[in-house]
Backbone and ligand atoms as CSV (ligand in chain L), in Angstrom:
chain,resi,resn,atom,element,x,y,z
A,1,VAL,N,N,237.640,157.589,282.901
A,1,VAL,CA,C,236.655,156.663,282.218
A,1,VAL,C,C,235.591,156.148,283.322
A,2,GLU,N,N,235.943,156.052,284.636
A,2,GLU,CA,C,234.836,155.651,285.477
A,2,GLU,C,C,233.545,156.535,285.562
A,3,GLN,N,N,234.285,157.978,285.486
A,3,GLN,CA,C,233.321,159.074,285.584
A,3,GLN,C,C,232.362,159.104,284.141
A,4,LEU,N,N,232.994,158.944,283.285
A,4,LEU,CA,C,232.472,158.959,281.833
A,4,LEU,C,C,231.324,157.689,281.933
A,5,GLU,N,N,231.559,156.596,282.328
A,5,GLU,CA,C,230.560,155.413,282.648
A,5,GLU,C,C,229.574,155.788,283.528
A,6,GLY,N,N,229.902,156.627,284.491
A,6,GLY,CA,C,228.789,157.272,285.570
A,6,GLY,C,C,227.789,158.060,284.648
A,7,LEU,N,N,228.369,159.094,283.915
A,7,LEU,CA,C,227.591,159.874,283.137
A,7,LEU,C,C,226.786,159.050,282.106
A,8,LYS,N,N,227.313,158.128,281.493
A,8,LYS,CA,C,226.496,157.292,280.485
A,8,LYS,C,C,225.427,156.863,280.913
A,9,LYS,N,N,225.486,156.166,282.230
A,9,LYS,CA,C,224.361,155.626,283.053
A,9,LYS,C,C,223.182,156.656,283.213
A,10,THR,N,N,223.681,157.573,284.074
A,10,THR,CA,C,222.745,158.644,284.064
A,10,THR,C,C,221.938,159.026,282.947
A,11,ILE,N,N,222.558,159.251,281.750
A,11,ILE,CA,C,221.759,159.816,280.659
A,11,ILE,C,C,220.707,158.466,280.344
A,12,LYS,N,N,221.204,157.163,280.346
A,12,LYS,CA,C,220.590,156.331,280.026
A,12,LYS,C,C,219.243,156.041,280.880
A,13,SER,N,N,219.386,156.533,282.080
A,13,SER,CA,C,218.409,156.703,282.995
A,13,SER,C,C,217.239,157.662,282.981
A,14,ILE,N,N,217.644,158.451,281.928
A,14,ILE,CA,C,216.320,159.719,281.802
A,14,ILE,C,C,215.169,159.222,281.372
A,15,ARG,N,N,214.180,159.997,281.962
A,15,ARG,CA,C,212.822,159.429,281.602
A,15,ARG,C,C,211.864,160.580,280.955
A,16,ASN,N,N,210.871,159.864,280.410
A,16,ASN,CA,C,209.911,160.699,279.582
A,16,ASN,C,C,210.539,161.662,278.407
A,17,CYS,N,N,211.595,160.973,278.080
A,17,CYS,CA,C,212.211,161.727,277.083
A,17,CYS,C,C,211.929,161.323,275.673
A,18,GLU,N,N,211.407,162.009,274.629
A,18,GLU,CA,C,210.954,161.892,273.260
A,18,GLU,C,C,212.139,161.204,272.564
A,19,LEU,N,N,213.198,161.942,272.910
A,19,LEU,CA,C,214.313,161.342,271.969
A,19,LEU,C,C,214.922,160.017,272.092
A,20,LYS,N,N,214.928,159.777,273.611
A,20,LYS,CA,C,215.329,158.332,273.910
A,20,LYS,C,C,214.317,157.469,273.370
A,21,ARG,N,N,212.893,157.839,273.599
A,21,ARG,CA,C,211.861,156.936,273.228
A,21,ARG,C,C,211.990,156.367,271.924
A,22,SER,N,N,212.342,157.390,270.945
A,22,SER,CA,C,212.289,156.760,269.541
A,22,SER,C,C,213.628,156.419,269.015
A,23,ALA,N,N,214.965,156.517,269.781
A,23,ALA,CA,C,216.083,156.328,269.202
A,23,ALA,C,C,216.256,154.563,269.549
A,24,ILE,N,N,217.256,154.409,268.619
A,24,ILE,CA,C,217.705,152.922,268.822
A,24,ILE,C,C,218.716,152.835,269.981
A,25,ASN,N,N,220.032,153.563,269.740
A,25,ASN,CA,C,220.907,153.685,270.708
A,25,ASN,C,C,221.261,155.061,271.177
A,26,MET,N,N,221.938,155.010,272.029
A,26,MET,CA,C,222.643,156.284,272.703
A,26,MET,C,C,223.874,156.440,271.928
A,27,ALA,N,N,224.313,157.706,271.320
A,27,ALA,CA,C,225.567,157.848,270.703
A,27,ALA,C,C,226.310,158.898,271.829
A,28,PHE,N,N,226.911,158.279,272.554
A,28,PHE,CA,C,227.604,159.175,273.627
A,28,PHE,C,C,229.066,159.699,273.258
A,29,SER,N,N,229.818,159.249,272.585
A,29,SER,CA,C,231.007,159.871,272.361
A,29,SER,C,C,231.936,158.956,271.466
A,30,ASP,N,N,232.903,159.501,270.788
A,30,ASP,CA,C,234.049,159.057,270.078
A,30,ASP,C,C,235.325,159.619,270.417
A,31,GLY,N,N,236.393,159.032,270.248
A,31,GLY,CA,C,237.744,159.537,270.224
A,31,GLY,C,C,238.482,159.348,271.521
A,32,ASN,N,N,239.401,160.288,271.712
A,32,ASN,CA,C,240.310,160.079,272.850
A,32,ASN,C,C,240.104,160.883,274.066
A,33,THR,N,N,239.531,160.164,275.139
A,33,THR,CA,C,239.358,160.595,276.484
A,33,THR,C,C,240.316,161.507,277.082
A,34,ASN,N,N,241.683,161.368,276.577
A,34,ASN,CA,C,242.706,162.230,277.233
A,34,ASN,C,C,243.102,163.507,276.189
A,35,SER,N,N,242.017,163.650,275.364
A,35,SER,CA,C,242.561,164.727,274.206
A,35,SER,C,C,242.355,166.323,275.266
A,36,LYS,N,N,242.783,167.207,274.422
A,36,LYS,CA,C,242.599,168.211,275.022
A,36,LYS,C,C,241.949,169.238,274.032
A,37,ILE,N,N,241.509,168.525,273.065
A,37,ILE,CA,C,240.563,169.138,272.030
A,37,ILE,C,C,238.930,168.134,271.976
A,38,MET,N,N,237.929,169.102,272.300
A,38,MET,CA,C,236.673,168.415,272.474
A,38,MET,C,C,235.771,169.073,271.216
A,39,LEU,N,N,235.033,168.102,270.629
A,39,LEU,CA,C,234.245,168.920,269.700
A,39,LEU,C,C,232.646,168.324,269.890
A,40,ILE,N,N,231.977,169.491,269.830
A,40,ILE,CA,C,230.424,169.151,270.018
A,40,ILE,C,C,229.524,169.528,268.674
A,41,GLY,N,N,228.778,168.462,268.470
A,41,GLY,CA,C,227.893,168.764,267.393
A,41,GLY,C,C,226.341,168.764,267.938
A,42,GLU,N,N,225.450,168.516,267.025
A,42,GLU,CA,C,223.933,168.770,267.518
A,42,GLU,C,C,223.410,167.451,268.193
A,43,GLY,N,N,223.253,166.514,267.186
A,43,GLY,CA,C,222.698,165.147,267.999
A,43,GLY,C,C,222.645,164.363,266.877
A,44,PRO,N,N,222.838,162.995,267.230
A,44,PRO,CA,C,222.975,161.980,266.438
A,44,PRO,C,C,221.769,161.828,265.173
A,45,GLY,N,N,222.306,161.405,264.097
A,45,GLY,CA,C,221.526,161.110,263.004
A,45,GLY,C,C,221.349,159.804,262.907
A,46,ALA,N,N,220.617,159.272,261.559
A,46,ALA,CA,C,220.222,157.842,261.653
A,46,ALA,C,C,221.526,156.929,261.586
A,47,GLN,N,N,222.589,157.198,260.865
A,47,GLN,CA,C,223.696,156.267,260.913
A,47,GLN,C,C,224.132,156.362,262.590
A,48,GLU,N,N,224.157,157.465,263.247
A,48,GLU,CA,C,224.881,157.542,264.539
A,48,GLU,C,C,223.932,156.731,265.323
A,49,ASP,N,N,222.494,156.902,265.190
A,49,ASP,CA,C,221.745,156.062,265.953
A,49,ASP,C,C,221.763,154.561,265.924
A,50,GLN,N,N,222.182,154.108,264.776
A,50,GLN,CA,C,222.215,152.597,264.310
A,50,GLN,C,C,223.652,152.119,265.287
A,51,LEU,N,N,224.623,152.907,265.009
A,51,LEU,CA,C,225.905,152.371,265.334
A,51,LEU,C,C,226.369,152.971,266.798
A,52,GLY,N,N,225.603,153.841,267.342
A,52,GLY,CA,C,225.781,154.581,268.691
A,52,GLY,C,C,226.940,155.158,268.884
A,53,LEU,N,N,227.387,155.779,267.694
A,53,LEU,CA,C,228.604,156.548,267.897
A,53,LEU,C,C,228.298,157.748,267.080
A,54,PRO,N,N,229.007,159.162,267.511
A,54,PRO,CA,C,228.555,160.438,266.858
A,54,PRO,C,C,229.401,160.522,265.570
A,55,PHE,N,N,228.756,161.436,264.588
A,55,PHE,CA,C,229.566,161.654,263.389
A,55,PHE,C,C,230.123,160.468,262.690
A,56,VAL,N,N,229.280,159.452,262.219
A,56,VAL,CA,C,229.761,158.626,261.559
A,56,VAL,C,C,229.014,158.491,260.103
A,57,GLY,N,N,227.899,159.263,260.144
A,57,GLY,CA,C,227.556,159.240,258.710
A,57,GLY,C,C,228.005,160.256,257.577
A,58,ARG,N,N,227.188,161.015,256.772
A,58,ARG,CA,C,227.929,161.806,255.874
A,58,ARG,C,C,228.471,162.928,256.452
A,59,ALA,N,N,228.045,163.604,257.263
A,59,ALA,CA,C,228.618,164.718,257.976
A,59,ALA,C,C,229.671,164.400,258.645
A,60,GLY,N,N,229.683,163.168,259.223
A,60,GLY,CA,C,231.158,162.910,259.865
A,60,GLY,C,C,232.099,162.526,258.844
A,61,LYS,N,N,231.921,162.082,257.773
A,61,LYS,CA,C,232.993,161.753,256.874
A,61,LYS,C,C,233.571,163.289,256.456
A,62,LEU,N,N,232.763,164.194,256.438
A,62,LEU,CA,C,233.371,165.533,256.136
A,62,LEU,C,C,233.888,166.058,257.356
A,63,LEU,N,N,233.494,165.748,258.474
A,63,LEU,CA,C,234.347,166.108,259.796
A,63,LEU,C,C,235.778,165.428,259.770
A,64,ASP,N,N,235.837,164.207,259.210
A,64,ASP,CA,C,237.006,163.316,259.202
A,64,ASP,C,C,238.154,164.329,258.440
A,65,LYS,N,N,237.497,164.617,257.232
A,65,LYS,CA,C,238.365,165.484,256.244
A,65,LYS,C,C,238.727,166.729,256.861
A,66,MET,N,N,238.005,167.358,257.457
A,66,MET,CA,C,238.319,168.593,257.984
A,66,MET,C,C,239.366,168.521,259.026
A,67,LEU,N,N,239.261,167.446,260.030
A,67,LEU,CA,C,240.318,167.015,260.861
A,67,LEU,C,C,241.500,166.615,260.265
A,68,LYS,N,N,241.364,165.953,259.285
A,68,LYS,CA,C,242.856,165.663,258.549
A,68,LYS,C,C,243.478,166.863,258.169
A,69,SER,N,N,242.757,167.588,257.838
A,69,SER,CA,C,243.484,168.866,256.925
A,69,SER,C,C,244.190,169.785,258.060
A,70,ILE,N,N,244.036,169.414,259.457
A,70,ILE,CA,C,244.814,170.155,260.440
A,70,ILE,C,C,245.553,169.002,261.242
A,71,ASN,N,N,245.841,167.840,260.557
A,71,ASN,CA,C,246.655,166.846,261.167
A,71,ASN,C,C,245.816,166.267,262.341
A,72,LEU,N,N,244.531,166.277,262.517
A,72,LEU,CA,C,243.713,165.571,263.527
A,72,LEU,C,C,243.073,164.449,263.082
A,73,ASP,N,N,242.662,163.763,263.999
A,73,ASP,CA,C,241.720,162.583,263.637
A,73,ASP,C,C,241.084,162.205,264.917
A,74,ARG,N,N,240.200,161.034,264.827
A,74,ARG,CA,C,239.392,160.671,265.870
A,74,ARG,C,C,240.337,160.106,266.964
A,75,LYS,N,N,241.604,159.755,266.883
A,75,LYS,CA,C,242.436,159.382,267.804
A,75,LYS,C,C,242.796,160.198,268.573
A,76,THR,N,N,242.927,161.671,268.172
A,76,THR,CA,C,243.381,162.781,268.843
A,76,THR,C,C,242.422,163.744,269.235
A,77,VAL,N,N,241.213,163.584,268.919
A,77,VAL,CA,C,240.152,164.471,269.463
A,77,VAL,C,C,239.117,163.571,270.022
A,78,TYR,N,N,238.264,164.311,270.807
A,78,TYR,CA,C,237.317,163.724,271.504
A,78,TYR,C,C,235.817,164.306,270.797
A,79,ILE,N,N,234.864,163.693,270.591
A,79,ILE,CA,C,233.700,163.928,269.939
A,79,ILE,C,C,232.452,163.775,270.849
A,80,THR,N,N,231.577,164.820,271.027
A,80,THR,CA,C,230.122,164.583,271.437
A,80,THR,C,C,228.979,165.432,270.603
A,81,ASN,N,N,227.913,165.147,271.227
A,81,ASN,CA,C,226.970,166.151,270.691
A,81,ASN,C,C,225.981,166.510,271.871
A,82,VAL,N,N,225.261,167.750,271.589
A,82,VAL,CA,C,224.273,168.313,272.512
A,82,VAL,C,C,223.313,167.381,273.185
A,83,VAL,N,N,222.823,166.760,272.371
A,83,VAL,CA,C,221.921,165.672,272.684
A,83,VAL,C,C,222.427,164.216,272.416
A,84,ASN,N,N,222.360,163.195,273.069
A,84,ASN,CA,C,222.824,161.970,272.874
A,84,ASN,C,C,221.906,160.839,272.460
A,85,TYR,N,N,220.720,161.281,271.975
A,85,TYR,CA,C,219.720,160.325,271.446
A,85,TYR,C,C,219.285,161.055,270.020
A,86,ARG,N,N,218.993,160.296,269.105
A,86,ARG,CA,C,218.679,160.832,268.039
A,86,ARG,C,C,217.202,161.621,267.867
A,87,PRO,N,N,217.088,163.026,267.706
A,87,PRO,CA,C,215.855,163.491,267.610
A,87,PRO,C,C,214.849,163.000,266.424
A,88,PRO,N,N,213.832,162.637,266.516
A,88,PRO,CA,C,213.026,162.283,265.522
A,88,PRO,C,C,212.995,162.798,264.134
A,89,LYS,N,N,213.123,162.123,263.044
A,89,LYS,CA,C,213.176,162.726,261.650
A,89,LYS,C,C,214.330,163.754,261.567
A,90,ASN,N,N,215.337,163.616,262.521
A,90,ASN,CA,C,216.391,164.399,262.497
A,90,ASN,C,C,216.103,165.788,262.823
A,91,ARG,N,N,214.940,166.153,263.428
A,91,ARG,CA,C,214.711,167.543,263.583
A,91,ARG,C,C,215.555,167.899,264.730
A,92,ARG,N,N,215.676,169.454,264.887
A,92,ARG,CA,C,216.563,170.129,265.698
A,92,ARG,C,C,216.183,169.706,267.258
A,93,PRO,N,N,217.012,169.493,268.172
A,93,PRO,CA,C,216.580,169.493,269.550
A,93,PRO,C,C,215.838,170.786,269.916
A,94,THR,N,N,214.796,170.630,270.573
A,94,THR,CA,C,213.983,171.689,271.077
A,94,THR,C,C,214.719,172.292,272.145
A,95,ASP,N,N,214.327,173.753,272.479
A,95,ASP,CA,C,215.070,174.589,273.554
A,95,ASP,C,C,215.034,173.657,275.048
A,96,GLN,N,N,213.927,173.181,275.059
A,96,GLN,CA,C,213.559,172.324,276.427
A,96,GLN,C,C,214.579,171.135,276.393
A,97,GLU,N,N,214.730,170.546,275.198
A,97,GLU,CA,C,215.534,169.269,275.237
A,97,GLU,C,C,217.001,169.790,275.433
A,98,ILE,N,N,217.452,170.855,274.784
A,98,ILE,CA,C,218.783,171.294,275.021
A,98,ILE,C,C,219.192,171.508,276.566
A,99,GLN,N,N,218.094,172.096,277.148
A,99,GLN,CA,C,218.080,172.529,278.500
A,99,GLN,C,C,218.357,171.301,279.329
A,100,ARG,N,N,217.376,170.218,278.971
A,100,ARG,CA,C,217.539,169.176,279.755
A,100,ARG,C,C,218.813,168.186,279.534
A,101,TYR,N,N,219.381,168.345,278.340
A,101,TYR,CA,C,220.665,167.482,278.240
A,101,TYR,C,C,221.842,168.272,278.819
A,102,TYR,N,N,221.747,169.604,278.704
A,102,TYR,CA,C,222.832,170.653,279.249
A,102,TYR,C,C,223.554,170.139,280.496
A,103,PRO,N,N,222.844,169.839,281.467
A,103,PRO,CA,C,223.601,169.240,282.769
A,103,PRO,C,C,224.618,168.059,282.483
A,104,PHE,N,N,224.107,167.088,281.546
A,104,PHE,CA,C,224.772,166.025,281.146
A,104,PHE,C,C,226.065,166.717,280.280
A,105,LEU,N,N,225.889,167.425,279.490
A,105,LEU,CA,C,226.814,168.092,278.629
A,105,LEU,C,C,227.877,168.754,279.311
A,106,LYS,N,N,227.553,169.519,280.244
A,106,LYS,CA,C,228.441,170.354,281.204
A,106,LYS,C,C,229.209,169.388,281.940
A,107,SER,N,N,228.859,168.138,282.524
A,107,SER,CA,C,229.376,167.462,283.123
A,107,SER,C,C,230.572,166.626,282.343
A,108,HIS,N,N,230.305,166.298,281.145
A,108,HIS,CA,C,230.827,165.687,279.992
A,108,HIS,C,C,232.228,166.693,279.739
A,109,ILE,N,N,231.789,167.906,279.684
A,109,ILE,CA,C,232.982,168.770,279.407
A,109,ILE,C,C,234.004,168.888,280.558
A,110,GLU,N,N,233.461,168.925,281.684
A,110,GLU,CA,C,234.011,168.916,282.948
A,110,GLU,C,C,235.209,167.674,283.106
A,111,ILE,N,N,234.330,166.641,282.841
A,111,ILE,CA,C,235.279,165.222,283.048
A,111,ILE,C,C,236.534,165.337,281.819
A,112,ILE,N,N,236.204,165.766,280.561
A,112,ILE,CA,C,237.103,165.725,279.630
A,112,ILE,C,C,238.087,166.779,279.879
A,113,ASN,N,N,237.718,167.970,280.364
A,113,ASN,CA,C,238.306,168.884,280.581
A,113,ASN,C,C,239.360,169.489,279.593
A,114,PRO,N,N,238.830,169.938,278.261
A,114,PRO,CA,C,239.551,170.206,277.379
A,114,PRO,C,C,240.087,171.723,277.241
A,115,LYS,N,N,241.188,171.726,276.576
A,115,LYS,CA,C,241.793,173.169,276.571
A,115,LYS,C,C,241.124,173.971,275.288
A,116,ILE,N,N,240.540,173.150,274.299
A,116,ILE,CA,C,240.102,173.802,273.001
A,116,ILE,C,C,238.594,173.172,272.899
A,117,LEU,N,N,237.778,173.869,272.888
A,117,LEU,CA,C,236.299,173.572,272.493
A,117,LEU,C,C,235.776,174.022,271.084
A,118,MET,N,N,235.654,173.129,270.337
A,118,MET,CA,C,234.870,173.333,269.135
A,118,MET,C,C,233.542,173.065,269.143
A,119,LEU,N,N,232.617,174.083,268.655
A,119,LEU,CA,C,231.203,174.135,268.537
A,119,LEU,C,C,230.920,173.940,267.149
A,120,PHE,N,N,230.331,173.059,266.755
A,120,PHE,CA,C,229.739,172.708,265.555
A,120,PHE,C,C,228.208,173.209,265.394
A,121,GLY,N,N,227.925,174.438,264.693
A,121,GLY,CA,C,226.707,174.542,264.406
A,121,GLY,C,C,225.939,175.346,265.552
A,122,SER,N,N,224.459,175.702,265.298
A,122,SER,CA,C,224.063,176.600,265.865
A,122,SER,C,C,223.528,176.031,267.318
A,123,THR,N,N,223.134,174.886,267.271
A,123,THR,CA,C,222.791,174.060,268.392
A,123,THR,C,C,223.765,174.077,269.484
A,124,ALA,N,N,224.890,173.689,269.224
A,124,ALA,CA,C,226.081,173.620,270.190
A,124,ALA,C,C,226.339,175.200,270.715
A,125,LEU,N,N,226.419,175.950,269.511
A,125,LEU,CA,C,226.620,177.281,270.140
A,125,LEU,C,C,225.519,177.874,271.026
A,126,ASN,N,N,224.364,177.679,270.794
A,126,ASN,CA,C,223.260,177.964,271.605
A,126,ASN,C,C,223.388,177.322,272.986
A,127,ALA,N,N,223.703,176.095,273.126
A,127,ALA,CA,C,223.814,175.335,274.281
A,127,ALA,C,C,224.919,175.679,275.205
A,128,ILE,N,N,225.987,176.085,274.527
A,128,ILE,CA,C,227.199,176.479,275.480
A,128,ILE,C,C,227.366,178.003,275.633
A,129,ILE,N,N,227.053,178.899,274.531
A,129,ILE,CA,C,227.294,180.225,274.884
A,129,ILE,C,C,225.982,181.026,274.850
A,130,GLY,N,N,224.890,180.832,274.306
A,130,GLY,CA,C,223.639,181.436,274.631
A,130,GLY,C,C,222.814,181.468,273.286
A,131,ASN,N,N,221.545,181.903,273.465
A,131,ASN,CA,C,220.576,181.816,272.249
A,131,ASN,C,C,220.909,183.107,271.461
A,132,GLU,N,N,221.244,184.190,271.808
A,132,GLU,CA,C,221.128,185.337,271.184
A,132,GLU,C,C,222.503,185.469,270.049
A,133,LYS,N,N,223.303,184.325,270.004
A,133,LYS,CA,C,224.468,184.329,269.064
A,133,LYS,C,C,224.218,183.610,267.765
A,134,VAL,N,N,224.784,184.125,266.562
A,134,VAL,CA,C,224.645,183.402,265.503
A,134,VAL,C,C,226.143,183.101,265.228
A,135,ILE,N,N,226.353,181.855,264.440
A,135,ILE,CA,C,227.544,181.312,263.967
A,135,ILE,C,C,228.260,182.516,262.827
A,136,SER,N,N,227.635,182.963,261.989
A,136,SER,CA,C,228.320,183.862,261.141
A,136,SER,C,C,228.790,184.982,261.831
A,137,LYS,N,N,228.319,185.301,262.866
A,137,LYS,CA,C,228.917,186.477,263.803
A,137,LYS,C,C,230.051,186.259,264.627
A,138,VAL,N,N,229.890,184.988,265.213
A,138,VAL,CA,C,230.992,184.517,266.269
A,138,VAL,C,C,232.099,183.759,265.717
A,139,ARG,N,N,231.991,183.025,264.707
A,139,ARG,CA,C,233.107,182.197,264.068
A,139,ARG,C,C,234.234,183.225,264.084
A,140,GLY,N,N,235.441,182.400,263.848
A,140,GLY,CA,C,236.452,183.137,263.527
A,140,GLY,C,C,237.101,183.911,264.641
A,141,LYS,N,N,236.663,183.752,265.708
A,141,LYS,CA,C,237.278,184.425,267.012
A,141,LYS,C,C,237.194,183.379,268.100
A,142,TRP,N,N,238.143,183.408,269.252
A,142,TRP,CA,C,238.166,182.656,270.274
A,142,TRP,C,C,237.273,183.325,271.233
A,143,ILE,N,N,236.425,182.523,272.144
A,143,ILE,CA,C,235.692,182.918,272.873
A,143,ILE,C,C,236.154,182.147,274.105
A,144,ARG,N,N,236.161,182.981,275.413
A,144,ARG,CA,C,236.522,182.621,276.712
A,144,ARG,C,C,235.213,182.412,277.658
A,145,LYS,N,N,234.989,181.241,277.952
A,145,LYS,CA,C,233.923,181.105,278.930
A,145,LYS,C,C,233.951,179.839,279.905
A,146,LYS,N,N,233.674,180.028,281.280
A,146,LYS,CA,C,233.881,178.935,281.963
A,146,LYS,C,C,232.764,178.029,281.857
A,147,ILE,N,N,233.109,176.810,281.606
A,147,ILE,CA,C,231.913,175.746,282.047
A,147,ILE,C,C,232.061,174.835,283.153
A,148,GLY,N,N,231.517,175.299,283.997
A,148,GLY,CA,C,231.786,174.464,285.419
A,148,GLY,C,C,233.358,174.831,285.798
A,149,ASN,N,N,234.122,173.663,286.036
A,149,ASN,CA,C,235.603,174.178,286.501
A,149,ASN,C,C,236.419,174.144,285.402
A,150,CYS,N,N,235.899,174.069,284.017
A,150,CYS,CA,C,236.778,173.821,282.891
A,150,CYS,C,C,236.684,175.398,282.184
A,151,ASP,N,N,237.748,175.591,281.766
A,151,ASP,CA,C,238.000,177.273,281.366
A,151,ASP,C,C,238.724,177.074,279.713
A,152,PRO,N,N,237.957,176.534,279.022
A,152,PRO,CA,C,238.728,176.298,277.452
A,152,PRO,C,C,238.584,177.466,276.741
A,153,TYR,N,N,239.482,177.394,275.557
A,153,TYR,CA,C,239.444,178.279,274.632
A,153,TYR,C,C,238.305,177.804,273.587
A,154,ILE,N,N,237.217,178.441,273.448
A,154,ILE,CA,C,236.141,178.149,272.627
A,154,ILE,C,C,236.077,178.575,271.254
A,155,ILE,N,N,235.866,178.110,270.356
A,155,ILE,CA,C,235.587,178.468,268.822
A,155,ILE,C,C,234.182,177.666,268.336
A,156,ALA,N,N,233.412,178.555,267.678
A,156,ALA,CA,C,232.281,178.120,267.088
A,156,ALA,C,C,232.571,178.037,265.546
A,157,SER,N,N,231.964,177.180,264.754
A,157,SER,CA,C,232.190,177.281,263.132
A,157,SER,C,C,231.018,176.646,262.844
A,158,PHE,N,N,230.964,176.465,261.395
A,158,PHE,CA,C,229.764,175.924,260.495
A,158,PHE,C,C,229.859,174.353,260.852
A,159,HIS,N,N,228.498,173.835,260.893
A,159,HIS,CA,C,228.265,172.334,260.975
A,159,HIS,C,C,228.761,171.628,259.764
A,160,PRO,N,N,229.375,170.707,259.698
A,160,PRO,CA,C,229.772,170.180,258.476
A,160,PRO,C,C,228.431,169.550,257.664
A,161,ALA,N,N,227.401,169.350,258.157
A,161,ALA,CA,C,226.208,169.123,257.359
A,161,ALA,C,C,225.726,170.593,256.618
A,162,PHE,N,N,225.897,171.698,257.278
A,162,PHE,CA,C,225.736,172.791,256.640
A,162,PHE,C,C,226.835,173.017,255.560
A,163,LEU,N,N,227.901,172.805,255.748
A,163,LEU,CA,C,228.827,172.863,254.863
A,163,LEU,C,C,228.639,172.126,253.508
A,164,MET,N,N,227.929,170.956,253.597
A,164,MET,CA,C,227.529,170.171,252.672
A,164,MET,C,C,226.727,170.834,251.675
A,165,ARG,N,N,225.790,171.637,252.305
A,165,ARG,CA,C,224.745,172.397,251.581
A,165,ARG,C,C,225.201,173.657,251.039
A,166,GLN,N,N,226.206,174.287,251.752
A,166,GLN,CA,C,226.711,175.570,251.421
A,166,GLN,C,C,228.220,175.496,251.466
A,167,PRO,N,N,228.817,174.641,250.264
A,167,PRO,CA,C,230.342,174.343,250.030
A,167,PRO,C,C,230.934,175.798,249.883
A,168,ASN,N,N,230.204,176.700,249.557
A,168,ASN,CA,C,231.124,178.173,249.442
A,168,ASN,C,C,231.442,178.790,250.764
A,169,GLN,N,N,230.899,178.258,251.980
A,169,GLN,CA,C,231.230,178.717,253.206
A,169,GLN,C,C,232.331,177.786,253.824
A,170,LYS,N,N,232.925,176.924,252.846
A,170,LYS,CA,C,234.065,176.101,253.345
A,170,LYS,C,C,235.228,176.832,253.805
A,171,LYS,N,N,235.657,178.025,252.847
A,171,LYS,CA,C,236.846,178.756,252.944
A,171,LYS,C,C,236.709,179.321,254.424
A,172,LEU,N,N,235.489,179.734,255.027
A,172,LEU,CA,C,235.501,180.349,256.420
A,172,LEU,C,C,235.750,179.356,257.483
A,173,ALA,N,N,235.065,178.111,257.092
A,173,ALA,CA,C,235.590,176.972,258.090
A,173,ALA,C,C,237.158,176.519,258.018
A,174,TRP,N,N,237.652,176.792,256.953
A,174,TRP,CA,C,238.929,176.526,256.799
A,174,TRP,C,C,239.820,177.567,257.786
A,175,ILE,N,N,239.469,178.691,257.871
A,175,ILE,CA,C,239.894,179.774,258.739
A,175,ILE,C,C,239.840,179.497,260.081
A,176,ASP,N,N,238.690,178.825,260.393
A,176,ASP,CA,C,238.476,178.533,261.980
A,176,ASP,C,C,239.268,177.178,262.288
A,177,LEU,N,N,239.603,176.272,261.223
A,177,LEU,CA,C,240.251,175.224,261.359
A,177,LEU,C,C,241.801,175.356,261.563
A,178,LYS,N,N,242.232,176.386,260.961
A,178,LYS,CA,C,243.839,176.871,260.983
A,178,LYS,C,C,243.886,177.557,262.207
A,179,MET,N,N,242.687,178.173,262.846
A,179,MET,CA,C,243.020,178.814,264.183
A,179,MET,C,C,243.311,177.815,265.219
A,180,ILE,N,N,242.516,176.786,264.963
A,180,ILE,CA,C,242.636,175.667,265.833
A,180,ILE,C,C,244.111,175.035,265.932
A,181,ARG,N,N,244.576,174.949,264.648
A,181,ARG,CA,C,245.718,174.471,264.268
A,181,ARG,C,C,246.964,175.127,264.939
A,182,GLU,N,N,246.698,176.535,265.053
A,182,GLU,CA,C,247.691,177.305,265.706
A,182,GLU,C,C,247.619,177.421,267.051
A,183,LYS,N,N,246.375,177.183,267.536
A,183,LYS,CA,C,246.362,177.212,269.068
A,183,LYS,C,C,246.835,175.908,269.715
A,184,ILE,N,N,246.867,174.949,268.936
A,184,ILE,CA,C,247.248,173.812,269.425
A,184,ILE,C,C,248.843,173.991,269.874
A,185,LYS,N,N,249.341,174.485,269.055
A,185,LYS,CA,C,251.062,174.685,269.210
A,185,LYS,C,C,251.303,175.633,270.604
A,186,LYS,N,N,250.102,176.328,271.074
A,186,LYS,CA,C,250.350,177.072,272.039
A,186,LYS,C,C,249.867,176.679,273.553
A,187,ILE,N,N,249.037,175.479,273.436
A,187,ILE,CA,C,248.512,175.014,274.632
A,187,ILE,C,C,249.425,173.800,275.279
L,1,URA,N1,N,225.256,165.560,263.128
L,1,URA,C1,C,225.644,165.876,264.460
L,1,URA,O1,O,225.500,166.917,264.907
L,1,URA,N2,N,226.107,164.974,265.324
L,1,URA,C2,C,226.253,163.924,264.731
L,1,URA,O2,O,226.855,162.895,265.332
L,1,URA,C3,C,225.962,163.614,263.070
L,1,URA,C4,C,225.477,164.676,262.500
């Protein structure tokens, strides 16, 4: 908890950041700091910015349902985003912004030290695994990659906001969720 407070302070002291300048609040994280399951989205939206919490808007409601379908909830997982301040007009964070926030994200992962890391959408996938990957190709498979001193099972899947626009992809997201359900039994 102390380390997380330190990280929050470090992020709050970021300078010359367009995201921070236009945001109301930092949306740092939600959930259980002792969880072995960490979820990473893209960045706060309007409601997240208002409340200072990740995934509390429409996409968050769908995320809650997705978690519930595999017997998880906000008390049993830990949730954050690639960037902690809302991008203006909900634009995608730029590559430069993703790179600037990556050291914070990496520290965040090292502090939580999850056994399972779930990446929602291409921004989280690109930040953690690399720019050349696309969700449709890498989803449905476990990826192993060390992030600092953390060596989690990583799975990337569609972002809940994408699933709201493309509900026909929910069947694939369900496969990914079931993979997590099975992996939890083994960790
Ligand atoms: N979308 C995200 O990626 N993160 C949030 O916190 C909310 C919506």
